[in-house]
N, C-alpha and C positions, 0 to 999 in steps of 0.2 A: 199594424198598418192596414189590416183588412177593412177597417172602418172607412178608410180613405180611398179604397180601390173601387172604381166604378167600371162595370163591365158593359161594353157596347158591341153590338154586332153591326157590321157595315156590308151592304151589298154595293160595292163600288162598280157601278155599271157605266157603259159607254154613253147611254142615253139618260139614265136616271140613277141617282144615289139614294139609297134608303138606309136609314139608321134605326136600329131597334134598341131601346133601353127600357129595362124593367118590363119586358114582354110586350111593350107597346111600340108601334111605329111612331117615332117622334119627329123624324125628318123624312120627307119624300120630295126631293127637288131635282130638277134637271141638272145633269153634270156639265155645267158651263160657268165660266167666269168672265166678267168684263174688266178689262185692264186699261188704265190710262197710259198711253204710249210714252209721254214725256217723262213721267215720274216712275212708271212701273207699279203704281199703286193699284190695289184691287178696289174697284168701285162697287161692283155688285156680284153676287153669287146666286146660283139657282134660278128661281122664277123671274127675279128682277133682271138678271143677265139675259135670260131667254127672251124677255120682252125687247131687249136691245138688239138681239141677234139679227144681222142682215140690215140693220137700220142705223148703223153707227157712222159718225164723221171721222175724219182722219186722226183725231187725237184719242179715240177710243177703239179698242179692238176686243172682239169677243173670242174666247178660246175654249175649245172643248179639250180638256186635258187628257182624255182617254180616247184612243182610236183602236178599233179592232180588239177591244177588251183589255188593252194594256196601256200603261202610262206613256203618252207621247210628249207631254210637257211637264217636266218634273216640278218646276217652280209653281206653275198654276195648280197642279194637283195637290201640292202641299198646302197651298193657301185655301183651296176649295175644301179639303178635309178639315182644316183648322176652323174655317168659318162655319161649316155645317155642324161641327161639334159644339160651337158656341151657341147654335140654335137650340140645343138641348137644354132644358131648364134643370140643370143639376143644382141641387140645393147648395146655396153658398155656405162655405165653411172657412175657417181660418187658413186651412192648408188647401192648395189646389189639389183635387183628387188625382190619384194615379190611375191612368186609363189602361184597362186591359181590353184589347180589341181582337175580334175574330173577323177577318175580311175574306170575302169571296173572290176567287180568281178563276179564269178559264182553265180548263184541263189541259189545253195545248200550249201553255205558257212556258217560256224558257226560264232557267235559273236567274239569268240577268234581270229579266222582267219581274220575277218574284222579288228580287232584291229591291228593285225600284219601288214596288208597292210597300214593302216593309219600311224602307227608308223614308218614304213620303209620310207614312203614318207616324213614325218615330219623330220626324221633324215637326209634325203637327201636335206632338205632346204625348204620344202613347209610350207607356213604360214596357208593355209586353204586347207583341203582335203575333197572332197565329193566323194561318191561312187555311182555307177549306176550298175544295174544288166545287165549281158551280153545279155540275150535274148531281153531285152528292148532296149538296145543300138543297137543290130543287127536289130531289127524291124525299129527303127528310121533311121538307115543307109541304109536299103533297100529302104526306101521311103514310108513305111506304115504310115498312119495317126493314131498314137496309141491312140489319145484322142477321136476318134469316138466310138460310141456304137456298134461296129462291131467286132466279134471275128476273130482273126488271129492266126494261129499256126506258130511258128518259131522254127526251129531246128538249133542250132549253134554247129557245130562239130569242136572243136579246137584241141589243142595239148594234153591237160590233161583231159578235160571234154567235154561231149556232153550235151548241155542244150536244153531241149524241153519245150516250154512254150506256153500257150494260153493267148493271150493279148487282153484286151478290156478296154475301158474307162481309158486309161493311167495307167493300173495296170496289174499285172500278176494274172490271175484267178487261174490257176494251173500250176505247173511246176514239171519237173522231171530232176534231174541232176545226170548223171551217169559218173563214172570215166573210161569210155571206149571211147577213141578217137585216135588221131594221134599217140601218144606214144604207145598205146596198139597195133595199127596196125603194128608199127615197130617191136615190140616184137614178134608178130605173124610171121612176115616175117623172123626174125632171127631164130626162132624155126623151121620154115618150111625148111629153107636152111640147118640147121643142120641135121634134120631128113631125108629129102628126098635126099639131095645132099652131105651129109657129109662135108659141107662147113661152116666154122666158119666165120661169117661176123660181122662187128661192127654196132653200132647204125647209124652212118652216111651213111654207105653203104645201110642199110635197108631203110633209108629215101629216098635215091637215087632211089632204086628199086621201092618204092611206087610211087614216082613222075613219073618215066619213064614208068613203065608197070602196075601200080596199077589199079585194077578194082574191082567192087563189083559184077559183073556178068561175066560169061564166054562168054555169047552171047551178044556182044555189037556192035554198028555201029562204023565204022572207028577204028578197033583195032590198038594199037600202035605196032611198030616193036619189034622183040625180043631184049632182052637186055643182054649184057655180064657182068656177075658179077665176081669180083675178090675177093678171100679170101684165108683162109688157109684150106688145106685139113686136116680133122680130123684124117684120118688114117695114112697118111705119114708125116704130118706136113709141107708139101711143099706148097707154094702158087700155086693156080690153077684158071682156068677160067671155069665158068659154064654159059650156055645160058638159060635164063628163059623167059617165055611168060606171057601174061596177064591172061590166063586161070588158070595157076598154082597159081598166086598171088590171084586171085579171090577165089580159093579153100582155100588158107591159111588164108584169111581174113573172110571167111564165118561165123565162130563162133561169132566173135566180132560184125559183122554187124547184125547178128540175134539178139544179145542183144540190139542193138540200136533200131531195128524194134520193139522188145517186149516193150521197154520203150515208143516208139511212140504210140503203141496200148494202152498201159496202160494209157498214158496221154489223149488219145481220150476217153477212157472209163470214165474217171473222169470229162470230160467236160460237163457243164450244157447243156441241150437239145437245148436251143435257140442259144447258141454259136456254138454248133455242126452243126446246120443248116447253120450258117454263114460260117463255115470252109468248108462245102460241096461246097459252092459258091466260096470262095476265094482260097481254096487249102492250101498247105503247102509251106512255104518258107525255103529254105536251105541257111545257111551262114557258114562262117568259112572255114579254109583250108581243112577240111575233106570232104566238099561238092564238092571238085574238083575231088574226086575219080570217075573214069569213070563208068557210069552206076548206080551210087548210086540213082540218082533221079528216074530212071526207076524201080529200085528194090523196092523203097519205094512206088512208084505208084502201082506196081503189088500187093503189100501187103495190101495197104490201099484203093485202087481204087479211090484215090483222086488226083487232079492235084498237081504236084510238080514243084515249080519254084526255080531255082538256082539264087541267087543274082548275079548282073553283075560283081562285083569285090569282091567275097566272103571273101577273105583274109583280106580285109580292111573295110568290112561292119560294124563291131563292133566299130572300131576306128572312122569311119566316123560318126556313130550315137552318139558316146561320144562327138565328136567335135560339132555336131549340138546341143546336149543337153547343152553343155557349153555355146555356143553362145546365145541360147534362154533360159538362165538360169531361168528367171521369169516364162516362160511358162511351163517349165518342173521341177519346184522346187520340186514338190511332188514326182517326180521319183528319185530325187537325195537325198541321205541322208548325 
């Protein structure tokens, strides 16, 4: 049966889902599905559904199956995983391949939520499902040797959760998982635009603002150019344009970033002294889409006085680590449940 077993690694993220097959990223799509209300049929998944988000009529709804790093809509999640697996060009054979999957999950997830991830994958056609914690996968993806007796701190800021973990000897010594991450940043930007500019913007526009002019500090090197935001004027109801800059967005995100900083300090306080000594040497590693926020590494450095390294491809670090864990299954067996 080994011939017909296909191994795939999935980073099932709140914002994006990445699938690795044969050491290559074969699917990198937004975690969103468009459903026809009357029949319950799935119309689009990933980028196509993202294009419809916020622009649908009453017979179509767009659903993000994951919220805060966990499955919120079981039916939509199962269909999304199934459709994304279909996007992989697995060579056609007489027998459908048995799928062996390793899926990433947040470290603060409950057993019930773990079960939901496994069930969704099994419903989507997986014969064997294993789970690996996100900070561990991020550490492997960054290139840290997690099996060494050396402490490393990894912060993975995704779409739904920020995972802060101290890793040594192939295990998580302590971890802090908070539901403040990319989605929360988007909400902060939406609220700021409403309060300061009387401009109603949608989730997709807020995401665009974050990418174009998002910053964690007002004082950064190479600030981005100002960005024109289009939305609906809350006073007149007429569409209008407002120009925003990175300093405004840094102010809007300040409260959420402070909570992430507090969680980092809390995790450092709980770290055993020998590992704390290692972290002073090795520093802190940032991964996940949130680490692309301009000046975030500098801000964490100013708060902790530790070296802060951003992974070279932070968006895919977790997926890459999951792929490596899948490939070296025997070596990492005890990391994968």
